[in-house]
BATORTOR-721701 format. One record per residue (C-alpha): residue number from 1; chain; x, y, z. Coordinates in steps of 0.1 Angstrom, whole numbers, m for minus. Example, Ala and Ser with C-alpha at 12.3 -4.5 7.8 and 13.67 -1.06 7.14 Angstrom:
<rs>
> nr | kette | px | py | pz
> 1 | A | 123 | m45 | 78
> 2 | A | 137 | m11 | 71
</rs>
This chain:
<rs>
> nr | kette | px | py | pz
> 1 | A | 196 | 96 | 53
> 2 | A | 198 | 60 | 56
> 3 | A | 179 | 29 | 59
> 4 | A | 191 | 22 | 94
> 5 | A | 186 | 59 | 102
> 6 | A | 151 | 57 | 92
> 7 | A | 124 | 67 | 113
> 8 | A | 97 | 46 | 127
> 9 | A | 78 | 35 | 93
> 10 | A | 46 | 58 | 87
> 11 | A | 21 | 60 | 56
> 12 | A | 44 | 88 | 45
> 13 | A | 72 | 78 | 53
> 14 | A | 83 | 72 | 16
> 15 | A | 84 | 109 | 10
> 16 | A | 115 | 109 | 29
> 17 | A | 135 | 102 | m1
> 18 | A | 138 | 124 | m27
> 19 | A | 140 | 101 | m60
> 20 | A | 107 | 82 | m48
> 21 | A | 88 | 122 | m47
> 22 | A | 104 | 126 | m81
> 23 | A | 89 | 96 | m95
> 24 | A | 54 | 92 | m75
> 25 | A | 48 | 134 | m86
> 26 | A | 59 | 129 | m122
> 27 | A | 36 | 92 | m120
> 28 | A | 7 | 115 | m111
> 29 | A | 8 | 132 | m141
> 30 | A | 11 | 102 | m162
> 31 | A | m18 | 91 | m141
> 32 | A | m38 | 122 | m154
> 33 | A | m31 | 116 | m189
> 34 | A | m35 | 75 | m190
> 35 | A | m71 | 79 | m171
> 36 | A | m83 | 108 | m199
> 37 | A | m75 | 87 | m224
> 38 | A | m92 | 59 | m208
> 39 | A | m127 | 80 | m210
> 40 | A | m122 | 84 | m244
> 41 | A | m115 | 55 | m258
> 42 | A | m144 | 41 | m239
> 43 | A | m169 | 67 | m254
> 44 | A | m155 | 66 | m288
> 45 | A | m162 | 33 | m291
> 46 | A | m198 | 42 | m280
> 47 | A | m199 | 63 | m310
> 48 | A | m185 | 35 | m334
> 49 | A | m203 | 8 | m330
> 50 | A | m235 | m2 | m307
> 51 | A | m217 | m37 | m301
> 52 | A | m222 | m41 | m264
> 53 | A | m192 | m67 | m266
> 54 | A | m168 | m43 | m284
> 55 | A | m176 | m20 | m260
> 56 | A | m167 | m41 | m229
> 57 | A | m137 | m51 | m250
> 58 | A | m120 | m9 | m247
> 59 | A | m110 | m24 | m211
> 60 | A | m94 | m58 | m224
> 61 | A | m76 | m46 | m253
> 62 | A | m59 | m27 | m215
> 63 | A | m57 | m58 | m198
> 64 | A | m53 | m86 | m222
> 65 | A | m11 | m77 | m228
> 66 | A | m4 | m73 | m195
> 67 | A | m16 | m112 | m189
> 68 | A | 4 | m123 | m224
> 69 | A | 29 | m95 | m215
> 70 | A | 37 | m89 | m180
> 71 | A | 58 | m123 | m169
> 72 | A | 83 | m119 | m200
> 73 | A | 87 | m80 | m185
> 74 | A | 92 | m98 | m152
> 75 | A | 117 | m116 | m166
> 76 | A | 135 | m83 | m187
> 77 | A | 131 | m67 | m153
> 78 | A | 151 | m91 | m134
> 79 | A | 183 | m96 | m161
> 80 | A | 186 | m65 | m170
> 81 | A | 184 | m25 | m159
> 82 | A | 154 | m18 | m150
> 83 | A | 157 | 19 | m160
> 84 | A | 164 | 15 | m190
> 85 | A | 132 | m7 | m201
> 86 | A | 113 | 16 | m174
> 87 | A | 122 | 43 | m202
> 88 | A | 116 | 21 | m234
> 89 | A | 78 | 14 | m224
> 90 | A | 70 | 53 | m217
> 91 | A | 85 | 62 | m249
> 92 | A | 72 | 35 | m271
> 93 | A | 36 | 45 | m252
> 94 | A | 42 | 81 | m261
> 95 | A | 47 | 72 | m292
> 96 | A | 16 | 55 | m298
> 97 | A | m7 | 76 | m280
> 98 | A | 4 | 105 | m306
> 99 | A | m2 | 88 | m334
> 100 | A | m35 | 77 | m321
> 101 | A | m49 | 111 | m317
> 102 | A | m33 | 122 | m351
> 103 | A | m57 | 89 | m361
> 104 | A | m85 | 107 | m341
> 105 | A | m83 | 137 | m354
> 106 | A | m79 | 126 | m387
> 107 | A | m115 | 108 | m384
> 108 | A | m98 | 73 | m397
> 109 | A | m106 | 52 | m362
> 110 | A | m127 | 23 | m367
> 111 | A | m134 | 0 | m339
> 112 | A | m109 | m24 | m347
> 113 | A | m84 | 2 | m348
> 114 | A | m93 | 16 | m315
> 115 | A | m89 | m17 | m298
> 116 | A | m56 | m22 | m314
> 117 | A | m43 | 13 | m302
> 118 | A | m52 | m1 | m270
> 119 | A | m39 | m26 | m268
> 120 | A | m3 | m13 | m280
> 121 | A | m8 | 8 | m254
> 122 | A | m14 | m19 | m232
> 123 | A | 15 | m39 | m241
> 124 | A | 36 | m8 | m231
> 125 | A | 21 | m9 | m198
> 126 | A | 28 | m48 | m195
> 127 | A | 60 | m41 | m200
> 128 | A | 68 | m7 | m174
> 129 | A | 48 | m26 | m146
> 130 | A | 67 | m52 | m131
> 131 | A | 99 | m32 | m134
> 132 | A | 80 | m4 | m121
> 133 | A | 66 | m24 | m94
> 134 | A | 98 | m42 | m88
> 135 | A | 113 | m8 | m82
> 136 | A | 100 | m2 | m49
> 137 | A | 126 | m21 | m31
> 138 | A | 151 | 3 | m49
> 139 | A | 136 | 34 | m39
> 140 | A | 129 | 25 | m1
> 141 | A | 136 | 5 | 22
> 142 | A | 116 | m24 | 34
> 143 | A | 104 | m14 | 61
> 144 | A | 84 | 13 | 39
> 145 | A | 75 | m7 | 10
> 146 | A | 35 | m13 | 23
> 147 | A | 36 | 23 | 25
> 148 | A | 52 | 31 | m7
> 149 | A | 23 | 3 | m26
> 150 | A | 0 | 21 | m7
> 151 | A | 11 | 55 | m15
> 152 | A | 12 | 46 | m51
> 153 | A | m25 | 33 | m53
> 154 | A | m34 | 69 | m37
> 155 | A | m14 | 85 | m64
> 156 | A | m37 | 68 | m87
> 157 | A | m66 | 73 | m75
> 158 | A | m63 | 106 | m64
> 159 | A | m60 | 110 | m101
> 160 | A | m90 | 85 | m109
> 161 | A | m111 | 112 | m94
> 162 | A | m104 | 142 | m109
> 163 | A | m91 | 124 | m145
> 164 | A | m123 | 108 | m158
> 165 | A | m141 | 143 | m147
> 166 | A | m117 | 161 | m167
> 167 | A | m120 | 136 | m195
> 168 | A | m159 | 134 | m196
> 169 | A | m159 | 173 | m199
> 170 | A | m124 | 170 | m225
> 171 | A | m144 | 149 | m244
> 172 | A | m175 | 164 | m246
> 173 | A | m162 | 197 | m254
> 174 | A | m134 | 191 | m278
> 175 | A | m136 | 152 | m288
> 176 | A | m118 | 118 | m277
> 177 | A | m86 | 131 | m300
> 178 | A | m79 | 157 | m278
> 179 | A | m82 | 136 | m251
> 180 | A | m61 | 115 | m265
> 181 | A | m34 | 139 | m276
> 182 | A | m34 | 153 | m235
> 183 | A | m21 | 113 | m226
> 184 | A | 3 | 116 | m258
> 185 | A | 15 | 149 | m234
> 186 | A | 14 | 128 | m200
> 187 | A | 44 | 110 | m202
> 188 | A | 65 | 135 | m206
> 189 | A | 73 | 144 | m174
> 190 | A | 81 | 106 | m164
> 191 | A | 104 | 104 | m187
> 192 | A | 122 | 131 | m173
> 193 | A | 118 | 121 | m140
> 194 | A | 130 | 87 | m153
> 195 | A | 161 | 99 | m169
> 196 | A | 177 | 122 | m136
> 197 | A | 171 | 87 | m114
> 198 | A | 201 | 68 | m105
> 199 | A | 191 | 37 | m89
> 200 | A | 215 | 16 | m69
> 201 | A | 236 | m8 | m93
> 202 | A | 242 | m46 | m77
> 203 | A | 279 | m62 | m94
> 204 | A | 269 | m96 | m111
> 205 | A | 287 | m121 | m101
> 206 | A | 280 | m146 | m130
> 207 | A | 268 | m135 | m160
> 208 | A | 231 | m127 | m170
> 209 | A | 204 | m152 | m169
> 210 | A | 193 | m163 | m209
> 211 | A | 155 | m151 | m215
> 212 | A | 132 | m186 | m209
> 213 | A | 154 | m202 | m181
> 214 | A | 145 | m166 | m163
> 215 | A | 110 | m173 | m174
> 216 | A | 114 | m212 | m163
> 217 | A | 125 | m199 | m131
> 218 | A | 99 | m173 | m124
> 219 | A | 72 | m197 | m127
> 220 | A | 91 | m226 | m107
> 221 | A | 93 | m204 | m76
> 222 | A | 62 | m190 | m76
> 223 | A | 44 | m226 | m86
> 224 | A | 67 | m239 | m51
> 225 | A | 54 | m212 | m28
> 226 | A | 17 | m218 | m13
> 227 | A | 13 | m182 | m6
> 228 | A | 22 | m167 | m38
> 229 | A | m1 | m193 | m56
> 230 | A | m34 | m181 | m35
> 231 | A | m27 | m143 | m38
> 232 | A | m27 | m151 | m75
> 233 | A | m57 | m168 | m71
> 234 | A | m78 | m147 | m53
> 235 | A | m64 | m120 | m77
> 236 | A | m76 | m134 | m104
> 237 | A | m112 | m143 | m94
> 238 | A | m109 | m107 | m84
> 239 | A | m101 | m91 | m114
> 240 | A | m126 | m117 | m133
> 241 | A | m158 | m99 | m117
> 242 | A | m150 | m70 | m102
> 243 | A | m136 | m59 | m137
> 244 | A | m171 | m56 | m145
> 245 | A | m180 | m24 | m134
> 246 | A | m155 | m13 | m154
> 247 | A | m161 | m28 | m182
> 248 | A | m198 | m22 | m185
> 249 | A | m202 | 9 | m174
> 250 | A | m203 | 31 | m204
> 251 | A | m231 | 11 | m211
> 252 | A | m247 | 15 | m176
> 253 | A | m245 | 54 | m186
> 254 | A | m259 | 51 | m219
> 255 | A | m300 | 48 | m197
> 256 | A | m292 | 83 | m193
> 257 | A | m288 | 101 | m229
> 258 | A | m288 | 139 | m216
> 259 | A | m260 | 128 | m196
> 260 | A | m235 | 115 | m216
> 261 | A | m196 | 115 | m218
> 262 | A | m202 | 142 | m185
> 263 | A | m218 | 117 | m160
> 264 | A | m197 | 90 | m172
> 265 | A | m164 | 108 | m160
> 266 | A | m181 | 116 | m130
> 267 | A | m194 | 84 | m117
> 268 | A | m156 | 74 | m126
> 269 | A | m144 | 102 | m101
> 270 | A | m170 | 88 | m79
> 271 | A | m154 | 54 | m79
> 272 | A | m119 | 73 | m73
> 273 | A | m130 | 87 | m42
> 274 | A | m139 | 59 | m30
> 275 | A | m105 | 46 | m35
> 276 | A | m86 | 77 | m20
> 277 | A | m112 | 65 | 9
> 278 | A | m98 | 30 | 13
> 279 | A | m62 | 39 | 6
> 280 | A | m66 | 63 | 34
> 281 | A | m81 | 42 | 59
> 282 | A | m60 | 11 | 43
> 283 | A | m34 | 19 | 73
> 284 | A | m59 | 14 | 97
> 285 | A | m77 | m13 | 85
> 286 | A | m46 | m36 | 84
> 287 | A | m35 | m32 | 123
> 288 | A | m74 | m37 | 129
> 289 | A | m79 | m71 | 107
> 290 | A | m64 | m98 | 92
> 291 | A | m52 | m104 | 55
> 292 | A | m79 | m125 | 52
> 293 | A | m108 | m104 | 65
> 294 | A | m100 | m74 | 40
> 295 | A | m103 | m95 | 16
> 296 | A | m136 | m106 | 24
> 297 | A | m148 | m71 | 29
> 298 | A | m132 | m60 | m4
> 299 | A | m151 | m89 | m27
> 300 | A | m184 | m83 | m6
> 301 | A | m182 | m45 | m10
> 302 | A | m178 | m47 | m45
> 303 | A | m204 | m75 | m50
> 304 | A | m226 | m48 | m32
> 305 | A | m215 | m19 | m59
> 306 | A | m219 | m47 | m88
> 307 | A | m255 | m56 | m76
> 308 | A | m267 | m15 | m68
> 309 | A | m256 | m5 | m103
> 310 | A | m273 | m37 | m120
> 311 | A | m308 | m33 | m101
> 312 | A | m313 | 9 | m102
> 313 | A | m312 | 32 | m131
> 314 | A | m310 | 67 | m100
> 315 | A | m280 | 83 | m109
> 316 | A | m272 | 92 | m70
> 317 | A | m275 | 57 | m57
> 318 | A | m251 | 46 | m87
> 319 | A | m224 | 70 | m77
> 320 | A | m231 | 60 | m44
> 321 | A | m224 | 28 | m57
> 322 | A | m185 | 37 | m69
> 323 | A | m176 | 47 | m35
> 324 | A | m175 | 14 | m20
> 325 | A | m161 | m2 | m54
> 326 | A | m131 | 18 | m54
> 327 | A | m126 | 14 | m17
> 328 | A | m127 | m25 | m27
> 329 | A | m104 | m22 | m52
> 330 | A | m77 | m6 | m38
> 331 | A | m78 | m26 | m2
> 332 | A | m76 | m58 | m23
> 333 | A | m49 | m52 | m47
> 334 | A | m25 | m32 | m24
> 335 | A | m27 | m61 | m5
> 336 | A | m22 | m86 | m30
> 337 | A | 9 | m64 | m43
> 338 | A | 25 | m58 | m4
> 339 | A | 19 | m96 | m1
> 340 | A | 39 | m104 | m34
> 341 | A | 63 | m82 | m24
> 342 | A | 76 | m93 | 13
> 343 | A | 72 | m129 | 5
> 344 | A | 96 | m127 | m24
> 345 | A | 138 | m124 | m25
> 346 | A | 147 | m94 | m49
> 347 | A | 166 | m118 | m72
> 348 | A | 130 | m130 | m86
> 349 | A | 106 | m104 | m71
> 350 | A | 100 | m84 | m106
> 351 | A | 87 | m119 | m123
> 352 | A | 64 | m128 | m92
> 353 | A | 45 | m94 | m96
> 354 | A | 44 | m98 | m129
> 355 | A | 27 | m138 | m126
> 356 | A | 8 | m122 | m97
> 357 | A | m5 | m92 | m126
> 358 | A | m5 | m121 | m150
> 359 | A | m32 | m139 | m127
> 360 | A | m54 | m109 | m122
> 361 | A | m52 | m87 | m155
> 362 | A | m57 | m123 | m169
> 363 | A | m91 | m122 | m148
> 364 | A | m97 | m86 | m159
> 365 | A | m95 | m95 | m192
> 366 | A | m115 | m123 | m192
> 367 | A | m136 | m111 | m174
> 368 | A | m141 | m78 | m197
> 369 | A | m152 | m106 | m220
> 370 | A | m177 | m124 | m207
> 371 | A | m196 | m99 | m190
> 372 | A | m199 | m83 | m223
> 373 | A | m210 | m112 | m240
> 374 | A | m237 | m119 | m207
> 375 | A | m246 | m82 | m213
> 376 | A | m253 | m86 | m248
> 377 | A | m277 | m119 | m246
> 378 | A | m297 | m108 | m215
> 379 | A | m290 | m69 | m208
> 380 | A | m262 | m49 | m185
> 381 | A | m283 | m50 | m148
> 382 | A | m283 | m96 | m155
> 383 | A | m243 | m88 | m163
> 384 | A | m240 | m66 | m133
> 385 | A | m260 | m91 | m113
> 386 | A | m246 | m127 | m119
> 387 | A | m208 | m106 | m115
> 388 | A | m220 | m97 | m78
> 389 | A | m229 | m133 | m74
> 390 | A | m190 | m144 | m84
> 391 | A | m175 | m117 | m61
> 392 | A | m194 | m130 | m32
> 393 | A | m180 | m165 | m38
> 394 | A | m148 | m148 | m39
> 395 | A | m156 | m142 | m4
> 396 | A | m167 | m171 | 0
> 397 | A | m133 | m193 | m9
> 398 | A | m114 | m180 | 17
> 399 | A | m128 | m207 | 40
> 400 | A | m102 | m226 | 19
> 401 | A | m79 | m206 | 3
> 402 | A | m72 | m179 | 32
> 403 | A | m52 | m145 | 21
> 404 | A | m17 | m151 | 42
> 405 | A | m1 | m130 | 62
> 406 | A | 25 | m106 | 52
> 407 | A | 55 | m123 | 56
> 408 | A | 84 | m114 | 80
> 409 | A | 110 | m136 | 69
> 410 | A | 145 | m116 | 62
> 411 | A | 147 | m120 | 23
> 412 | A | 177 | m100 | 17
> 413 | A | 204 | m121 | 2
> 414 | A | 230 | m132 | 29
> 415 | A | 263 | m132 | 8
> 416 | A | 283 | m156 | 20
> 417 | A | 291 | m175 | m7
> 418 | A | 324 | m179 | m25
> 419 | A | 333 | m192 | m60
> 420 | A | 355 | m223 | m48
> 421 | A | 389 | m231 | m62
> 422 | A | 383 | m258 | m90
> 423 | A | 413 | m282 | m102
> 424 | A | 393 | m282 | m142
> 425 | A | 393 | m254 | m166
> 426 | A | 356 | m255 | m164
> 427 | A | 331 | m231 | m183
> 428 | A | 303 | m211 | m171
> 429 | A | 282 | m234 | m194
> 430 | A | 298 | m269 | m184
> 431 | A | 276 | m290 | m163
> 432 | A | 254 | m309 | m154
> 433 | A | 265 | m303 | m116
> 434 | A | 255 | m324 | m93
> 435 | A | 261 | m315 | m52
> 436 | A | 262 | m339 | m29
> 437 | A | 264 | m328 | 7
> 438 | A | 279 | m351 | 37
> 439 | A | 263 | m349 | 71
> 440 | A | 269 | m374 | 106
> 441 | A | 237 | m368 | 122
> 442 | A | 235 | m388 | 158
> 443 | A | 202 | m406 | 161
> 444 | A | 184 | m386 | 185
> 445 | A | 187 | m357 | 165
> 446 | A | 172 | m377 | 131
> 447 | A | 140 | m362 | 136
> 448 | A | 150 | m326 | 138
> 449 | A | 175 | m330 | 111
> 450 | A | 149 | m343 | 89
> 451 | A | 126 | m317 | 95
> 452 | A | 151 | m286 | 88
> 453 | A | 155 | m309 | 54
> 454 | A | 121 | m308 | 41
> 455 | A | 126 | m269 | 47
> 456 | A | 162 | m272 | 27
> 457 | A | 145 | m296 | m2
> 458 | A | 120 | m267 | m6
> 459 | A | 147 | m242 | m8
> 460 | A | 169 | m263 | m28
> 461 | A | 141 | m263 | m55
> 462 | A | 127 | m229 | m56
> 463 | A | 161 | m215 | m62
> 464 | A | 171 | m240 | m91
> 465 | A | 178 | m276 | m78
> 466 | A | 164 | m309 | m95
> 467 | A | 163 | m347 | m89
> 468 | A | 169 | m337 | m49
> 469 | A | 172 | m364 | m28
> 470 | A | 184 | m376 | 8
> 471 | A | 201 | m409 | 11
> 472 | A | 213 | m427 | 47
> 473 | A | 246 | m450 | 45
> 474 | A | 232 | m487 | 54
> 475 | A | 265 | m496 | 69
> 476 | A | 268 | m458 | 89
> 477 | A | 239 | m450 | 98
> 478 | A | 247 | m417 | 114
> 479 | A | 262 | m408 | 75
> 480 | A | 236 | m390 | 58
> 481 | A | 243 | m373 | 20
> 482 | A | 220 | m345 | 2
> 483 | A | 223 | m342 | m32
> 484 | A | 215 | m323 | m59
> 485 | A | 214 | m313 | m97
> 486 | A | 224 | m282 | m113
> 487 | A | 217 | m276 | m151
> 488 | A | 252 | m253 | m157
> 489 | A | 279 | m240 | m133
> 490 | A | 267 | m204 | m141
> 491 | A | 234 | m217 | m121
> 492 | A | 252 | m232 | m94
> 493 | A | 269 | m198 | m90
> 494 | A | 231 | m185 | m93
> 495 | A | 219 | m211 | m70
> 496 | A | 242 | m202 | m41
> 497 | A | 238 | m164 | m44
> 498 | A | 198 | m166 | m45
> 499 | A | 199 | m177 | m5
> 500 | A | 183 | m158 | 20
> 501 | A | 188 | m145 | 49
> 502 | A | 156 | m163 | 66
> 503 | A | 174 | m196 | 43
> 504 | A | 206 | m194 | 59
> 505 | A | 193 | m197 | 91
> 506 | A | 178 | m236 | 79
> 507 | A | 218 | m238 | 70
> 508 | A | 232 | m228 | 104
> 509 | A | 209 | m248 | 122
> 510 | A | 221 | m279 | 98
> 511 | A | 258 | m277 | 108
> 512 | A | 248 | m275 | 144
> 513 | A | 235 | m311 | 145
> 514 | A | 263 | m319 | 121
> 515 | A | 288 | m342 | 145
> 516 | A | 318 | m345 | 124
> 517 | A | 355 | m331 | 123
> 518 | A | 347 | m290 | 106
> 519 | A | 317 | m287 | 89
> 520 | A | 294 | m312 | 62
> 521 | A | 314 | m318 | 36
> 522 | A | 305 | m306 | m1
> 523 | A | 314 | m326 | m31
> 524 | A | 305 | m307 | m63
> 525 | A | 309 | m331 | m93
> 526 | A | 304 | m331 | m127
> 527 | A | 279 | m354 | m150
> 528 | A | 304 | m367 | m178
> 529 | A | 297 | m397 | m204
> 530 | A | 317 | m385 | m229
> 531 | A | 347 | m354 | m231
> 532 | A | 355 | m339 | m256
> 533 | A | 395 | m338 | m255
> 534 | A | 398 | m299 | m249
> 535 | A | 373 | m303 | m222
> 536 | A | 374 | m308 | m183
> 537 | A | 413 | m304 | m184
> 538 | A | 434 | m304 | m150
> 539 | A | 447 | m266 | m147
> 540 | A | 476 | m282 | m128
> 541 | A | 499 | m297 | m160
> 542 | A | 476 | m287 | m186
> 543 | A | 484 | m300 | m216
> 544 | A | 468 | m278 | m250
> 545 | A | 454 | m290 | m274
> 546 | A | 458 | m277 | m312
</rs>
């Protein structure tokens, strides 16, 4: 079935695609192992130390690597083969998990060794997440993308509803080392599914971007996209405050020593059930409420859960509180994820997702540390109550920084650019390149021309242009020139290949306003103050330089 033949999108539409089904199913098993491992790590830390800060840092050690490494992973995912990166990350995590299990069985673990191992597993997850999230667009068509992201959340939280409970049983019956061994084995099905997957290959028209310029391009694109910046802000604040529940839950459970790790797993299971409820209701909620309303509900739902956990010791109330927390988690994070994916073209989507994850998981890592310190100084109840207040503020801040609605613009590449025939022997690294585009605009069309040029300026800068300017001829006022710089000729090719169908609509409208013969005239020039004898020689009559 082709994308054009696909019927109207539904919540289960992504399951029509074989690769999605296989990878989603294998991911379920991997998520189960990861959740069992998380229970084992959190509970083992309570046995190794009584420090509230170190116990809370188990959560931070999982999320801090994502904050530190996700952007680099996103850049790699946009430059190189995503499948190879995914396989490497899974193998790396499987090896580290196996070593962790050996250390636990031998009794060699210390608090800082445990944090180091969980940090390394988090680093593997940081490498894995951006290319995996960006691959949704390779597995399903754009119309099914929201459903695919939601199904990923459903899969994770389906395992969260049973994984922690099973993990609690495994830890209680066989010890934390067994939980680590289960996690190491759980990577195998996903490795097999990834090996069988053959994603589409897009032919390259220019050499791959260098790593650091690719990182800079991702930062530039997001910095010049106000909607993405709002998502990053709300995601960071949500992660910072909401992580308090997960980071401090072992301390909440310690108040019931008779229940032990079984209660910890059961409460996380309730959290997973709430997340599944939120995921199932997600499509209906999205049709009835604006994105901002959903985000506010998520903030307030989590605030209610944190407040109940902080103010009561009754197990049944704590279990009930975990239900809205799980639902709020999946509603907020899946909405943020879909917003980023639908607002970003394919050439930079992994980097945009990585920056979103950097903001959100950076908030989580910071929050785990801060709420752990607050709990150590003032008690777990005070820390959770303070986190509830921050979550309420996160709902209020939407009055000024509203969550954007899903983008409807067509962000597929327009693929109209053809590299011009050059008369100089130019290399890909040659530059800087200066481009000037000449227009003839009637006076009555100037207001519309300026409006379109404001859009053009944002498009050019997001796609890599520097020093953009719009000039008007003083002696011939109907003549206008748009000018900008690009670092190298290869970058100029990439700049044009990044143009989306939505961007091209601005170009078409500008051509319609142009009153001269033919289309607007484009001048492509290279800046030269001192030219090497072997550079920039005309191709016609070129002399050989010894």
